[in-house]
Backbone as CSV, one residue per row, in Angstrom:
resi,resn,N_x,N_y,N_z,CA_x,CA_y,CA_z,C_x,C_y,C_z
1,MET,263.619,65.871,141.081,264.213,64.984,142.038,265.320,65.747,142.735
2,ILE,265.294,65.781,144.060,266.370,66.365,144.853,266.961,65.239,145.675
3,ALA,268.259,65.087,145.571,268.933,64.011,146.297,270.105,64.574,147.079
4,GLY,270.395,63.916,148.184,271.555,64.291,148.985,272.719,63.360,148.678
5,ARG,273.869,63.941,148.456,275.067,63.144,148.145,275.430,62.167,149.259
6,LYS,275.056,62.509,150.491,275.433,61.694,151.655,274.272,60.837,152.174
7,ASP,273.216,60.749,151.404,272.010,60.030,151.840,272.220,58.524,151.719
8,MET,272.305,57.854,152.839,272.495,56.412,152.837,271.163,55.676,152.738
9,ALA,270.066,56.329,153.122,268.747,55.695,153.069,268.210,55.655,151.645
10,THR,268.444,56.716,150.893,268.025,56.796,149.497,269.224,57.275,148.685
11,PRO,270.058,56.355,148.231,271.277,56.747,147.527,271.003,57.482,146.219
12,VAL,272.005,58.199,145.758,271.896,58.966,144.519,271.430,58.073,143.369
13,GLU,271.895,56.847,143.324,271.498,55.928,142.257,269.991,55.702,142.232
14,ALA,269.364,55.679,143.382,267.905,55.531,143.445,267.226,56.766,142.859
15,GLY,267.755,57.925,143.171,267.220,59.155,142.598,267.383,59.201,141.096
16,GLU,268.532,58.744,140.612,268.763,58.701,139.169,267.760,57.768,138.484
17,TYR,267.466,56.660,139.122,266.492,55.712,138.568,265.115,56.382,138.463
18,ILE,264.708,57.048,139.523,263.409,57.727,139.526,263.387,58.804,138.440
19,ARG,264.426,59.638,138.389,264.496,60.705,137.403,264.426,60.148,135.979
20,ALA,265.115,59.061,135.742,265.158,58.474,134.404,263.810,57.919,133.956
21,HIS,262.926,57.630,134.897,261.643,57.028,134.558,260.456,57.993,134.626
22,ILE,260.737,59.264,134.833,259.678,60.277,134.831,259.986,61.265,133.709
23,PRO,259.178,61.270,132.670,259.432,62.179,131.551,259.524,63.636,132.005
24,GLY,260.561,64.309,131.569,260.730,65.724,131.890,261.330,65.996,133.254
25,ALA,261.643,64.951,134.007,262.191,65.143,135.350,263.644,65.598,135.283
26,SER,264.051,66.300,136.316,265.444,66.701,136.454,265.903,66.298,137.852
27,MET,267.193,66.387,138.083,267.720,65.992,139.384,268.735,67.019,139.849
28,THR,268.626,67.367,141.107,269.570,68.267,141.753,270.215,67.520,142.905
29,LEU,271.539,67.562,142.974,272.267,66.940,144.084,272.683,68.011,145.074
30,LEU,272.373,67.769,146.330,272.764,68.697,147.391,273.778,68.033,148.310
31,ASP,274.584,68.846,148.964,275.565,68.343,149.919,274.839,68.089,151.238
32,ALA,274.064,67.020,151.261,273.218,66.724,152.412,273.008,65.218,152.501
33,ALA,272.364,64.816,153.575,271.992,63.413,153.742,270.508,63.283,153.412
34,HIS,269.721,62.698,154.306,268.337,62.345,153.987,267.332,63.489,154.135
35,ILE,267.640,64.483,154.919,266.678,65.575,155.146,267.267,66.857,154.566
36,SER,267.408,66.869,153.246,268.116,67.961,152.577,267.441,69.318,152.749
37,ASN,266.129,69.341,152.912,265.449,70.625,153.106,265.803,71.266,154.445
38,VAL,266.211,70.466,155.413,266.637,70.989,156.720,268.142,71.242,156.713
39,GLU,268.893,70.346,156.109,270.351,70.448,156.098,270.872,71.551,155.176
40,GLN,270.206,71.754,154.068,270.601,72.767,153.078,269.366,73.552,152.630
41,PRO,268.735,74.289,153.554,267.456,74.927,153.220,267.527,75.912,152.051
42,HIS,268.586,76.693,151.965,268.693,77.671,150.880,268.805,76.971,149.526
43,ASP,269.714,76.009,149.421,269.908,75.294,148.161,268.675,74.485,147.778
44,PHE,268.017,73.891,148.774,266.796,73.130,148.517,265.714,74.051,147.944
45,THR,265.518,75.192,148.599,264.494,76.141,148.151,264.811,76.657,146.754
46,GLU,266.074,76.957,146.490,266.475,77.402,145.149,266.141,76.357,144.092
47,ALA,266.398,75.108,144.406,266.116,74.028,143.451,264.621,73.908,143.187
48,VAL,263.815,73.978,144.234,262.361,73.853,144.081,261.796,75.048,143.299
49,VAL,262.180,76.252,143.689,261.682,77.445,143.001,262.150,77.446,141.546
50,GLY,263.392,77.064,141.302,263.898,76.985,139.934,263.089,76.019,139.093
51,PHE,262.773,74.876,139.668,261.968,73.882,138.944,260.557,74.411,138.669
52,LEU,259.950,75.013,139.664,258.567,75.474,139.519,258.425,76.675,138.581
53,THR,259.495,77.428,138.405,259.402,78.618,137.567,260.011,78.431,136.174
54,GLN,260.528,77.248,135.897,261.069,77.016,134.550,259.941,76.922,133.545
55,ARG,260.223,77.301,132.353,259.175,77.273,131.306,259.518,76.263,130.273
């Protein structure tokens, strides 16, 4: 789960709810609003690659 701290459309609490209900899920908070992959592309990519390469 990647969430933006400034996202008014999908607040952090909604992301926490989703993360809590998916076994093995993790959550990364970015300093962004709703389109975090555009607003924080480097941090977003790091989070995705980190998740995909964890063992």
